[in-house]
VMD Tcl script that draws the C-alpha trace (Angstrom):
set ca {
  {-0.01 0.03 0.04}
  {2.74 2.50 0.81}
  {4.58 1.85 -2.32}
  {1.51 2.51 -4.26}
  {1.08 5.82 -2.60}
  {4.76 6.73 -3.30}
  {4.34 5.63 -7.02}
  {1.31 7.89 -7.24}
  {2.97 10.83 -5.65}
  {6.02 10.41 -8.03}
  {3.73 10.16 -11.16}
  {1.93 13.45 -10.19}
  {5.03 15.19 -9.25}
  {6.67 14.17 -12.68}
  {3.53 15.50 -14.41}
  {3.57 18.62 -12.67}
  {7.26 19.22 -13.46}
  {6.81 18.51 -17.09}
  {3.68 20.61 -17.35}
  {5.41 23.62 -15.71}
  {8.55 23.00 -17.79}
  {6.39 22.68 -20.93}
  {4.56 25.90 -20.36}
  {7.80 27.73 -19.59}
  {9.39 26.44 -22.78}
  {6.75 27.80 -25.24}
  {7.75 30.54 -27.54}
  {6.41 33.98 -26.65}
  {3.62 35.43 -28.63}
  {4.20 38.93 -30.17}
  {6.51 41.65 -28.85}
  {6.08 44.57 -26.48}
  {8.99 46.76 -27.49}
  {10.61 49.49 -25.35}
  {8.76 52.25 -23.73}
  {9.11 55.49 -25.58}
  {7.89 58.73 -23.93}
  {7.62 60.41 -27.49}
  {5.03 58.00 -28.77}
  {2.67 56.81 -25.83}
  {2.02 57.36 -22.29}
  {3.12 54.87 -19.64}
  {-0.51 54.16 -18.86}
  {-0.97 53.00 -22.59}
  {2.30 51.07 -22.35}
  {1.17 49.38 -19.09}
  {-2.07 48.31 -20.80}
  {-0.16 46.77 -23.76}
  {2.11 45.01 -21.32}
  {-0.64 43.46 -19.41}
  {-2.04 42.10 -22.63}
  {1.37 40.73 -23.55}
  {1.50 38.85 -20.12}
  {-1.96 37.40 -20.84}
  {-1.13 36.42 -24.46}
  {1.84 34.66 -23.09}
  {0.33 33.23 -19.82}
  {2.60 34.86 -17.49}
  {1.48 34.98 -14.13}
  {-1.79 33.23 -14.37}
  {-1.59 31.34 -11.17}
  {-3.88 31.41 -8.11}
  {-2.64 32.79 -4.72}
  {-2.98 29.06 -3.49}
  {-0.34 27.93 -6.17}
  {2.88 25.95 -4.85}
  {5.96 28.05 -4.24}
  {7.53 26.62 -7.37}
  {4.63 27.91 -9.50}
  {4.79 31.30 -7.77}
  {8.42 31.40 -8.48}
  {7.60 30.95 -12.13}
  {5.14 33.78 -11.92}
  {7.82 36.14 -10.86}
  {8.78 35.99 -14.43}
  {6.35 39.01 -14.81}
  {8.73 41.42 -13.12}
  {11.66 40.16 -15.08}
  {9.85 40.38 -18.36}
  {8.84 43.97 -17.53}
  {12.30 44.97 -16.43}
  {13.85 43.48 -19.45}
  {11.30 45.14 -22.09}
  {11.37 48.84 -21.00}
  {14.03 51.11 -22.19}
  {17.35 51.80 -20.64}
  {16.29 55.28 -19.84}
  {13.08 54.06 -18.28}
  {14.93 51.42 -16.25}
  {17.27 54.06 -14.98}
  {14.18 56.16 -13.80}
  {12.57 52.98 -12.30}
  {15.89 52.27 -10.35}
  {15.81 55.97 -9.05}
  {12.16 55.70 -8.16}
  {12.71 52.48 -6.21}
  {15.83 53.51 -4.41}
  {16.87 52.50 -1.84}
  {14.61 49.35 -2.29}
  {15.34 46.68 -4.85}
  {13.00 46.80 -7.76}
  {12.98 42.88 -7.96}
  {11.36 42.93 -4.41}
  {8.23 44.74 -5.87}
  {5.45 43.32 -7.82}
  {5.06 44.30 -11.42}
  {1.90 46.29 -10.61}
  {3.80 48.22 -7.87}
  {6.48 48.99 -10.50}
  {4.18 50.12 -13.12}
  {2.25 52.35 -10.54}
  {5.48 54.05 -9.79}
  {6.18 54.59 -13.51}
  {2.66 55.71 -14.19}
  {2.82 58.33 -11.54}
  {6.14 59.55 -12.70}
  {5.15 59.86 -16.47}
  {1.60 61.12 -15.90}
  {1.08 64.14 -18.03}
  {0.94 67.36 -16.09}
}
mol new
graphics top color blue
foreach p $ca { graphics top sphere $p radius 0.5 }
foreach p [lrange $ca 0 end-1] q [lrange $ca 1 end] { graphics top cylinder $p $q radius 0.2 }
display resetview
């Protein structure tokens, strides 16, 4: 009986690992491009960024998800930091200082940038 339970657990674990690995290995859909203050507001960019996340199934996990799945969901912050322009990233670093921007959620980072770039 115990061997059967161990075997079932191992099969479920293996399946979970393969599903997460498969989802993470899929190519990304579309491209978001860098944020450019001369062509759009950050609010518009943030809207496009959210749709990019939806299209690529980035951070679609429930709050009860396992730690491994939540770690994969942190990809949202990494993607956001990777796609904004160098100039915007510098601004974001200044706005977050002395805290580390990796310790904030994507929504928190976008709120900071929206307030900063809000037309006056």
